[in-house]
C-alpha positions in Angstrom: 0.0 0.0 0.0 1.4 3.4 -1.0 1.4 6.4 1.3 1.1 10.0 -0.1 2.8 12.9 1.7 2.5 16.6 0.8 4.8 19.5 1.7 4.5 23.2 0.9 7.8 24.6 -0.2 8.8 28.2 0.1 12.5 27.7 -0.9 13.6 29.9 -3.7 16.0 27.3 -5.0 13.9 25.1 -7.3 17.0 23.0 -8.1 17.3 21.8 -4.5 14.7 19.0 -5.2 16.5 17.9 -8.3 19.8 17.7 -6.4 18.1 15.7 -3.7 16.6 13.2 -6.2 19.8 12.8 -8.3 22.5 12.7 -5.6 23.1 10.5 -2.6 22.5 12.0 0.9 23.3 11.0 4.4 20.8 10.4 7.2 20.6 14.2 7.8 19.8 15.0 4.1 23.3 16.3 3.4 24.7 15.4 0.0 27.5 12.9 0.0 30.8 13.7 -1.8 33.6 11.6 -3.3 37.3 12.1 -2.5 37.5 15.0 -5.0 34.5 16.8 -3.5 32.0 16.0 -6.2 28.4 14.9 -5.3 27.9 11.2 -5.7 25.0 10.1 -8.0 22.3 7.8 -6.7 22.8 4.3 -8.0 19.3 3.7 -9.3 17.0 6.6 -10.0 14.8 7.9 -12.8 13.8 11.5 -13.4 11.4 13.0 -15.9 9.7 16.4 -16.5 6.3 17.5 -17.4 6.1 20.9 -19.1 9.8 21.3 -18.4 13.2 19.7 -18.5 14.3 18.3 -15.1 17.8 19.8 -15.5 16.4 23.3 -16.2 13.4 23.1 -13.9 14.9 25.9 -11.7 15.3 28.3 -14.7 12.0 27.4 -16.3 10.0 27.9 -13.1 11.7 31.2 -12.3 11.0 32.4 -15.9 7.3 31.4 -15.6 7.0 33.1 -12.2 8.5 36.4 -13.7 6.1 36.2 -16.7 3.0 35.8 -14.5 4.4 37.9 -11.6 3.9 35.1 -9.1 6.1 33.6 -6.3 8.1 36.8 -6.0 7.5 37.4 -2.2 9.5 35.7 0.6 6.6 33.8 2.1 5.1 32.6 -1.2 4.6 28.8 -1.6 6.7 28.3 -4.7 6.4 24.5 -5.0 4.4 21.6 -3.8 6.3 18.4 -3.1 4.5 15.1 -3.0 6.1 11.8 -2.1 4.5 8.5 -3.0 6.2 6.0 -0.7 5.7 2.2 -1.3 6.2 -0.6 1.2 9.5 -2.6 0.9 7.2 -5.7 0.5 5.9 -4.1 -2.8 9.2 -5.1 -4.4 8.3 -8.8 -3.7 5.0 -8.2 -5.5 6.8 -6.9 -8.6 7.3 -3.2 -8.0 10.3 -1.8 -9.7 11.8 1.7 -9.9 10.6 1.8 -13.5 7.0 0.8 -12.6 6.9 3.3 -9.7 8.2 6.1 -12.0 5.4 5.2 -14.5 2.8 5.4 -11.7 4.3 8.7 -10.5 4.2 10.2 -14.0 0.6 9.0 -14.5 -0.4 10.5 -11.1 1.3 13.9 -11.9 -0.3 14.1 -15.4 -3.7 13.5 -13.9 -3.5 15.8 -10.9 -1.0 18.5 -11.8 -1.8 19.1 -15.4 -0.7 22.5 -16.6 2.1 22.8 -14.0 5.8 22.5 -14.5 6.6 19.3 -12.7 9.4 16.9 -12.1 8.9 13.2 -11.2 11.9 11.3 -9.7 11.9 7.8 -8.3 14.6 6.0 -6.4 14.9 3.0 -4.0 17.1 4.2 -1.2 14.7 5.3 1.5 15.3 6.6 5.0 17.1 4.3 7.4 18.4 2.3 4.4 15.0 0.6 4.1 15.4 0.2 0.3 11.7 1.3 -0.1 10.9 2.6 -3.5 9.5 6.1 -3.5 8.6 8.7 -6.0 9.1 12.5 -5.5 6.8 14.8 -7.4 7.6 18.5 -7.3 5.4 21.1 -9.0 5.8 24.8 -9.5 2.8 26.2 -7.7 2.0 28.3 -10.7 0.0 26.7 -13.5 1.4 27.7 -16.9 -1.2 26.1 -19.2 -5.0 26.3 -19.3 -6.9 23.1 -18.8 -9.9 22.3 -20.9 -12.0 21.4 -17.9 -12.1 21.9 -14.2 -10.2 19.1 -12.3 -12.6 17.2 -10.0 -10.5 17.9 -6.9 -10.7 21.7 -7.3 -13.3 24.3 -6.3 -13.0 27.4 -8.5 -12.9 28.2 -12.2 -9.5 29.7 -11.7 -8.1 26.3 -10.8 -8.0 25.4 -14.5 -6.5 28.7 -15.8 -2.8 29.5 -16.5 -1.3 32.2 -14.3 -3.0 30.9 -11.1 -1.5 28.9 -8.3 -2.3 25.3 -7.2 -4.8 25.3 -4.3 -5.2 21.9 -2.7 -8.6 21.4 -1.1 -10.1 18.7 1.0 -11.4 17.2 -2.3 -7.8 16.2 -2.8 -8.3 13.6 0.0 -9.8 11.3 -2.7 -6.5 11.3 -4.6 
Protein backbone atom coordinates (compact mmCIF):
# COMPACT_ATOMS: atom_id res chain seq x y z
CA UNK A 1 0.00 0.00 0.00
CA UNK A 2 1.40 3.40 -0.98
CA UNK A 3 1.44 6.45 1.28
CA UNK A 4 1.10 9.97 -0.14
CA UNK A 5 2.77 12.87 1.67
CA UNK A 6 2.50 16.57 0.77
CA UNK A 7 4.77 19.49 1.69
CA UNK A 8 4.46 23.18 0.86
CA UNK A 9 7.85 24.56 -0.20
CA UNK A 10 8.83 28.22 0.11
CA UNK A 11 12.47 27.66 -0.88
CA UNK A 12 13.60 29.94 -3.74
CA UNK A 13 16.02 27.25 -4.95
CA UNK A 14 13.93 25.15 -7.32
CA UNK A 15 16.98 23.02 -8.14
CA UNK A 16 17.28 21.75 -4.53
CA UNK A 17 14.71 19.02 -5.17
CA UNK A 18 16.53 17.93 -8.34
CA UNK A 19 19.82 17.69 -6.42
CA UNK A 20 18.12 15.68 -3.69
CA UNK A 21 16.62 13.23 -6.19
CA UNK A 22 19.77 12.77 -8.28
CA UNK A 23 22.54 12.66 -5.64
CA UNK A 24 23.11 10.47 -2.58
CA UNK A 25 22.50 11.99 0.88
CA UNK A 26 23.34 11.00 4.43
CA UNK A 27 20.77 10.42 7.19
CA UNK A 28 20.62 14.19 7.80
CA UNK A 29 19.81 15.00 4.12
CA UNK A 30 23.32 16.33 3.45
CA UNK A 31 24.73 15.42 0.02
CA UNK A 32 27.54 12.88 0.00
CA UNK A 33 30.78 13.73 -1.81
CA UNK A 34 33.58 11.64 -3.27
CA UNK A 35 37.30 12.13 -2.51
CA UNK A 36 37.46 14.97 -5.04
CA UNK A 37 34.53 16.83 -3.47
CA UNK A 38 31.98 15.99 -6.20
CA UNK A 39 28.45 14.94 -5.35
CA UNK A 40 27.86 11.18 -5.67
CA UNK A 41 25.04 10.11 -7.99
CA UNK A 42 22.34 7.80 -6.68
CA UNK A 43 22.78 4.27 -7.97
CA UNK A 44 19.28 3.68 -9.29
CA UNK A 45 17.02 6.64 -10.02
CA UNK A 46 14.80 7.93 -12.80
CA UNK A 47 13.78 11.54 -13.38
CA UNK A 48 11.38 13.04 -15.92
CA UNK A 49 9.75 16.41 -16.46
CA UNK A 50 6.27 17.49 -17.44
CA UNK A 51 6.08 20.91 -19.13
CA UNK A 52 9.80 21.33 -18.36
CA UNK A 53 13.19 19.65 -18.53
CA UNK A 54 14.32 18.32 -15.12
CA UNK A 55 17.81 19.78 -15.54
CA UNK A 56 16.44 23.27 -16.21
CA UNK A 57 13.43 23.06 -13.87
CA UNK A 58 14.85 25.89 -11.74
CA UNK A 59 15.34 28.27 -14.68
CA UNK A 60 12.00 27.42 -16.29
CA UNK A 61 10.02 27.88 -13.05
CA UNK A 62 11.69 31.22 -12.32
CA UNK A 63 10.99 32.39 -15.87
CA UNK A 64 7.30 31.43 -15.60
CA UNK A 65 7.03 33.13 -12.23
CA UNK A 66 8.46 36.37 -13.66
CA UNK A 67 6.15 36.17 -16.67
CA UNK A 68 3.04 35.79 -14.48
CA UNK A 69 4.41 37.93 -11.62
CA UNK A 70 3.88 35.15 -9.07
CA UNK A 71 6.07 33.61 -6.34
CA UNK A 72 8.06 36.81 -5.95
CA UNK A 73 7.53 37.36 -2.20
CA UNK A 74 9.54 35.70 0.59
CA UNK A 75 6.58 33.81 2.06
CA UNK A 76 5.05 32.57 -1.20
CA UNK A 77 4.57 28.84 -1.56
CA UNK A 78 6.69 28.26 -4.66
CA UNK A 79 6.41 24.50 -4.96
CA UNK A 80 4.36 21.59 -3.77
CA UNK A 81 6.33 18.44 -3.06
CA UNK A 82 4.53 15.12 -2.99
CA UNK A 83 6.09 11.78 -2.08
CA UNK A 84 4.48 8.49 -3.01
CA UNK A 85 6.17 5.96 -0.75
CA UNK A 86 5.75 2.25 -1.33
CA UNK A 87 6.23 -0.56 1.19
CA UNK A 88 9.46 -2.57 0.89
CA UNK A 89 7.25 -5.65 0.47
CA UNK A 90 5.88 -4.14 -2.78
CA UNK A 91 9.17 -5.15 -4.40
CA UNK A 92 8.30 -8.79 -3.70
CA UNK A 93 5.01 -8.17 -5.51
CA UNK A 94 6.83 -6.94 -8.62
CA UNK A 95 7.26 -3.21 -8.04
CA UNK A 96 10.34 -1.79 -9.74
CA UNK A 97 11.79 1.71 -9.89
CA UNK A 98 10.59 1.83 -13.52
CA UNK A 99 7.00 0.85 -12.59
CA UNK A 100 6.93 3.32 -9.68
CA UNK A 101 8.18 6.08 -12.01
CA UNK A 102 5.43 5.19 -14.48
CA UNK A 103 2.83 5.40 -11.68
CA UNK A 104 4.28 8.73 -10.50
CA UNK A 105 4.16 10.18 -14.03
CA UNK A 106 0.56 9.05 -14.46
CA UNK A 107 -0.41 10.55 -11.11
CA UNK A 108 1.33 13.86 -11.93
CA UNK A 109 -0.26 14.09 -15.38
CA UNK A 110 -3.72 13.50 -13.90
CA UNK A 111 -3.50 15.78 -10.86
CA UNK A 112 -1.01 18.49 -11.81
CA UNK A 113 -1.83 19.12 -15.44
CA UNK A 114 -0.73 22.54 -16.62
CA UNK A 115 2.08 22.81 -14.05
CA UNK A 116 5.83 22.50 -14.51
CA UNK A 117 6.58 19.28 -12.73
CA UNK A 118 9.42 16.87 -12.10
CA UNK A 119 8.92 13.24 -11.16
CA UNK A 120 11.87 11.34 -9.70
CA UNK A 121 11.94 7.81 -8.32
CA UNK A 122 14.62 6.00 -6.36
CA UNK A 123 14.91 3.01 -4.03
CA UNK A 124 17.07 4.19 -1.19
CA UNK A 125 14.69 5.33 1.47
CA UNK A 126 15.26 6.56 5.00
CA UNK A 127 17.14 4.29 7.39
CA UNK A 128 18.41 2.26 4.41
CA UNK A 129 14.99 0.58 4.11
CA UNK A 130 15.36 0.24 0.33
CA UNK A 131 11.73 1.26 -0.13
CA UNK A 132 10.92 2.63 -3.55
CA UNK A 133 9.46 6.11 -3.49
CA UNK A 134 8.55 8.74 -6.02
CA UNK A 135 9.09 12.48 -5.54
CA UNK A 136 6.80 14.83 -7.43
CA UNK A 137 7.57 18.53 -7.27
CA UNK A 138 5.42 21.10 -9.02
CA UNK A 139 5.81 24.81 -9.54
CA UNK A 140 2.80 26.19 -7.68
CA UNK A 141 2.01 28.33 -10.73
CA UNK A 142 -0.02 26.72 -13.52
CA UNK A 143 1.43 27.68 -16.92
CA UNK A 144 -1.19 26.10 -19.23
CA UNK A 145 -4.97 26.32 -19.31
CA UNK A 146 -6.92 23.10 -18.76
CA UNK A 147 -9.93 22.31 -20.92
CA UNK A 148 -12.04 21.38 -17.91
CA UNK A 149 -12.08 21.94 -14.18
CA UNK A 150 -10.24 19.15 -12.33
CA UNK A 151 -12.58 17.17 -10.02
CA UNK A 152 -10.53 17.94 -6.89
CA UNK A 153 -10.75 21.73 -7.27
CA UNK A 154 -13.31 24.34 -6.27
CA UNK A 155 -13.01 27.40 -8.49
CA UNK A 156 -12.91 28.19 -12.21
CA UNK A 157 -9.45 29.74 -11.74
CA UNK A 158 -8.14 26.27 -10.81
CA UNK A 159 -7.99 25.41 -14.50
CA UNK A 160 -6.47 28.66 -15.77
CA UNK A 161 -2.85 29.54 -16.52
CA UNK A 162 -1.34 32.20 -14.28
CA UNK A 163 -3.03 30.93 -11.13
CA UNK A 164 -1.54 28.89 -8.33
CA UNK A 165 -2.30 25.35 -7.19
CA UNK A 166 -4.78 25.30 -4.32
CA UNK A 167 -5.19 21.91 -2.67
CA UNK A 168 -8.59 21.38 -1.11
CA UNK A 169 -10.12 18.66 1.02
CA UNK A 170 -11.41 17.23 -2.26
CA UNK A 171 -7.78 16.16 -2.77
CA UNK A 172 -8.30 13.56 -0.03
CA UNK A 173 -9.75 11.29 -2.70
CA UNK A 174 -6.46 11.25 -4.56
